[in-house]
C-alpha positions in Angstrom: -59.5 46.9 3.6 -58.2 43.8 6.3 -61.1 41.8 3.7 -59.5 42.4 0.1 -55.9 42.2 1.6 -56.5 38.8 3.2 -57.8 37.7 -0.6 -54.8 38.7 -2.3 -52.5 36.8 -0.4 -54.7 34.1 -0.9 -54.7 34.1 -4.6 -51.4 34.5 -4.6 -50.4 32.3 -2.6 -52.6 29.9 -4.6 -51.1 31.1 -7.9 -47.2 30.4 -6.6 -48.5 26.5 -5.7 -49.8 26.3 -9.6 -46.7 28.0 -10.4 -44.6 25.4 -8.6 -42.8 22.8 -10.0 -43.8 19.3 -10.4 -42.1 17.1 -7.8 -39.5 15.2 -9.4 -40.3 11.7 -9.8 -38.6 9.0 -8.1 -36.9 6.3 -10.1 -36.9 2.7 -9.1 -35.7 0.0 -11.0 -38.5 -1.5 -13.2 -38.5 -5.1 -14.8 -38.6 -4.3 -18.8 -37.9 -1.0 -18.6 -34.1 1.2 -18.7 -33.7 2.8 -15.8 -30.5 3.8 -13.8 -31.9 5.7 -10.5 -28.9 7.7 -10.1 -30.3 9.8 -7.2 -30.1 6.0 -5.0 -27.2 4.9 -5.6 -24.1 2.6 -4.2 -20.5 2.4 -5.7 -18.6 0.4 -3.3 -14.8 -0.7 -4.5 -15.1 -5.1 -4.5 -13.5 -8.1 -5.2 -15.6 -10.4 -7.1 -16.4 -13.6 -5.6 -18.8 -15.3 -8.1 -20.9 -14.9 -10.9 -23.6 -17.4 -12.4 -23.6 -16.7 -16.4 -26.7 -18.8 -16.8 -28.9 -16.5 -13.7 -26.6 -13.7 -13.8 -26.6 -13.2 -9.9 -22.6 -12.5 -8.0 -20.7 -12.1 -5.0 -18.4 -9.6 -4.4 -16.6 -8.7 -1.3 -16.6 -4.9 -0.1 -13.0 -3.9 0.4 -13.9 -1.1 2.8 -15.3 -3.3 5.5 -14.9 -7.2 4.6 -19.2 -7.7 4.0 -19.7 -10.1 1.1 -23.1 -8.4 -1.0 -25.2 -10.9 -3.2 -26.4 -8.8 -6.7 -28.4 -9.7 -9.5 -27.0 -7.8 -13.3 -30.0 -5.9 -14.6 -29.9 -6.9 -18.3 -28.9 -3.6 -19.4 -26.2 -3.3 -17.1 -22.8 -1.4 -18.4 -20.2 -4.1 -18.0 -16.8 -2.2 -18.7 -13.6 -3.8 -18.8 -10.7 -4.2 -20.3 -11.4 0.0 -20.6 -14.1 -0.7 -23.0 -17.8 -2.8 -22.9 -17.9 -6.6 -22.3 -20.3 -9.4 -20.7 -20.3 -11.1 -17.7 -17.9 -14.1 -18.7 -14.7 -11.1 -18.7 -14.5 -11.0 -15.4 -12.6 -12.8 -13.8 -13.1 -14.0 -10.3 -11.2 -11.7 -7.2 -11.5 -9.1 -9.5 -11.1 -5.1 -8.4 -13.9 -3.1 -9.8 -16.8 -0.8 -9.0 -20.3 -2.1 -8.2 -23.3 0.4 -9.0 -26.4 -0.7 -6.7 -29.7 0.3 -6.0 -32.6 -1.3 -3.6 -35.3 -3.7 -4.7 -38.6 -3.3 -3.8 -37.3 -4.8 0.1 -34.9 -1.9 0.2 -32.0 -4.5 -0.7 -28.9 -3.0 -2.3 -28.7 -5.5 -4.7 -29.4 -4.9 -8.3 -26.7 -4.5 -10.6 -26.2 -1.6 -13.4 -22.6 -1.8 -14.0 -19.3 -3.0 -13.0 -16.6 -0.4 -13.8 -13.6 -2.4 -14.0 -10.3 -0.4 -12.5 -8.5 -0.1 -15.8 -12.2 1.6 -17.2 -12.5 4.3 -14.3 -8.9 5.0 -14.9 -8.6 5.8 -18.1 -12.2 7.4 -18.4 -11.2 9.8 -15.5 -7.1 10.2 -16.8 -5.5 9.4 -13.4 -2.7 7.5 -13.5 -0.7 5.8 -10.1 2.6 8.0 -10.2 5.4 5.6 -9.0 7.5 7.7 -5.9 9.3 4.6 -3.7 9.8 0.9 -5.3 10.5 -1.4 -3.2 12.0 -4.2 -5.2 12.7 -6.8 -3.0 8.8 -6.9 -2.1 7.8 -6.3 -5.5 5.6 -3.5 -4.2 5.3 0.3 -5.4 4.1 3.2 -3.7 2.6 5.6 -5.3 0.0 9.0 -5.5 -2.6 8.4 -7.5 -3.8 11.6 -9.6 -4.6 12.9 -12.4 -2.8 13.7 -15.7 -1.1 16.9 -14.9 -1.3 16.5 -11.0 -4.3 18.8 -10.1 -6.4 16.6 -8.3 -5.0 13.9 -6.3 -7.3 11.2 -4.8 -4.9 9.4 -2.9 -1.6 10.8 -1.2 -0.1 7.0 -1.2 -1.2 3.8 -3.1 -0.2 0.4 -2.9 0.6 -1.5 -5.8 2.1 -5.3 -5.2 3.1 -7.9 -7.2 3.9 -11.2 -7.5 5.0 -14.2 -9.8 1.3 -14.2 -12.2 2.1 -9.9 -12.2 2.3 -8.5 -15.9 4.2 -5.8 -17.0 3.8 -4.2 -20.3 5.5 -1.3 -22.3 5.1 0.0 -25.7 2.2 -2.4 -26.1 5.1 -5.4 -25.3 6.0 -7.5 -22.2 8.0 -5.7 -20.0 9.5 -6.3 -16.4 9.5 -4.7 -12.9 12.8 -3.7 -13.3 11.6 -0.9 -15.8 9.5 0.9 -14.0 11.8 4.2 -12.5 10.4 6.6 -9.9 8.1 9.1 -11.4 6.8 7.0 -14.2 3.0 7.0 -14.3 1.1 3.8 -14.4 -2.1 1.8 -14.5 -3.2 -1.7 -13.2 -5.6 -4.0 -12.8 -5.9 -5.9 -10.1 -7.3 -8.0 -7.8 -7.5 -8.9 -3.9 -6.4 -11.1 -1.5 -10.1 -12.4 0.2 -9.8 -9.8 3.2 -9.1 -5.9 3.0 -8.1 -3.6 0.1 -5.1 -5.0 -1.3 -3.4 -4.2 -4.8 -2.7 -7.2 -6.2 -1.9 -6.7 -10.0 -2.7 -8.7 -12.6 -1.4 -6.4 -15.6 0.6 -3.5 -15.1 1.0 -0.8 -17.9 3.5 0.9 -18.0 2.3 3.5 -20.5 -1.1 4.3 -22.3 0.1 2.9 -25.4 0.3 -0.5 -23.7 -3.4 0.1 -22.4 -4.6 1.2 -25.1 -3.8 -2.3 -27.1 -5.7 -4.3 -24.1 -8.5 -1.8 -24.9 -8.9 -2.5 -28.8 -8.4 -6.5 -28.1 -11.2 -6.0 -26.1 -13.1 -3.8 -28.1 -12.9 -6.1 -31.1 -14.1 -9.3 -29.1 -17.1 -7.4 -27.8 -18.4 -6.2 -31.7 -17.6 -10.0 -32.8 -19.5 -11.1 -29.7 -22.9 -8.6 -30.3 -22.2 -9.4 -34.3 -22.7 -13.3 -33.2 -25.2 -13.1 -30.2 -27.2 -10.2 -31.5 -28.3 -7.1 -29.8 -29.8 -7.5 -26.5 -32.8 -5.6 -25.4 -36.9 -5.2 -24.0 -39.6 -5.8 -25.7 -42.0 -2.5 -25.5 -44.8 -3.6 -27.6 -45.4 -6.8 -29.2 -49.2 -6.4 -31.1 -49.8 -8.6 -34.1 -46.9 -8.4 -36.4 -45.9 -5.2 -34.9 -42.5 -5.3 -32.6 -41.4 -2.5 -30.6 -37.5 -2.8 -29.3 -35.8 -1.0 -26.5 -32.3 -2.2 -27.9 -29.5 -1.7 -25.7 -26.4 0.6 -25.7 -24.1 -2.0 -25.7 -25.5 -3.6 -29.1 -23.2 -0.8 -31.0 -22.8 -2.8 -33.9 -25.6 -4.4 -34.8 -28.1 -0.3 -33.9 -25.1 1.2 -36.5 -26.8 -1.0 -39.3 -29.9 -0.1 -38.6 -32.1 1.9 -40.5 -35.4 2.3 -42.2 -36.5 -0.9 -44.3 -33.2 -3.0 -42.9 -34.4 -6.8 -42.6 -33.5 -8.6 -39.5 -33.7 -11.7 -37.6 -35.3 -11.6 -33.9 -35.8 -13.7 -31.4 -37.1 -13.9 -28.1 -34.8 -14.3 -24.8 -34.6 -16.0 -21.7 -32.7 -14.1 -17.9 -29.5 -15.7 -19.6 -30.1 -13.3 -22.4 -29.5 -16.5 -25.1 -32.2 -17.0 -27.4 -35.3 -18.8 -26.4 -36.7 -19.7 -29.9 -35.7 -20.2 -33.6 -35.7 -16.2 -35.0 -38.1 -14.8 -37.3 -37.3 -12.1 -40.0 -38.7 -8.7 -40.0 -38.0 -5.1 -41.1 -37.3 -2.3 -39.4 -40.0 0.9 -39.5 -39.3 3.6 -37.6 -35.8 4.2 -35.0 -35.7 6.5 -32.6 -33.8 7.1 -29.7 -35.0 6.6 -25.6 -32.3 7.8 -23.6 -29.0 6.3 -24.7 -30.4 3.4 -26.2 -32.2 2.5 -29.3 -35.6 2.1 -30.0 -37.0 0.4 -33.1 -40.6 -0.6 -34.4 -40.3 -3.6 -36.7 -43.0 -5.6 -38.7 -42.7 -9.1 -38.6 -43.5 -11.8 -41.0 -45.4 -13.6 -38.8 -47.1 -12.4 -35.7 -45.1 -12.1 -32.5 -46.9 -14.3 -29.7 -43.4 -15.8 -28.7 -42.4 -12.3 -27.6 -43.7 -10.9 -24.4 -44.0 -7.3 -23.2 -40.8 -6.6 -20.6 -39.2 -9.7 -21.3 -36.0 -9.3 -23.3 -34.9 -10.1 -27.8 -32.1 -10.5 -29.5 -31.9 -8.6 -33.0 -29.3 -9.5 -35.9 -29.0 -7.0 -38.8 -29.5 -9.7 -42.0 -26.4 -9.3 -44.8 -27.2 -7.6 -48.1 
């Protein structure tokens, strides 16, 4: 009886082990793949110190402890500027933003998958600075940082500083510091001062209309850039005249024009995402989704010898 019971327990344990879900794979930054390890990331606020557009490297200062952090911008990183998509050249030295970092193979937190400006963060979370005190002489505002219905308060007291370079906007038009009243709800674009946690405003938006005007202008800039410079992406497969690309979601203006049979131009690209060779013509044979990105299969008019798997490419849709 004891032997039978032990056998049943052993079989039961084996069955439970067999039915256990497989371990969740550990995500890590991988060259040539769009991977964002959400389970291992840091998202500090910081002040942008430098950007090298050719190498896509930069530095920022953590405003929590003044540590200078070096980073490498992944080719697919989301660069959120003026509350929508942008590119590295849109960001100004000194700008305060959230920098999303991941580890490299050495365990260093240097791989960057987004820069989110203050406008984008506040607009996305539907949050505002509610004015509680105004120091007209010092050009300072004391505000409560909360969501639209005040059901969530992120910070009780935030100081927003202004200077001679600060611009104020109301109803989409230039305004003045004196137009701000206690009880107003604001959004801002701010910069640091090289140390500590200071919000020195470049832009102060007294209403949603003003922020949305900036957003619309940025959307137009980004759309034109993608149409002119092509949609960026990774090469997933390069075999003979067959080419498979994963196009990053920032290339929407090109992607939404794609369908089976669409003619396109393609060129390999370097680290700076600029073309490294003359484009060649191809035809779309298959479209699909790869997470938030778009995967496109193409038949080229010539062998895809210049395209390296895991390398970068740019794609342009040819006008009919």
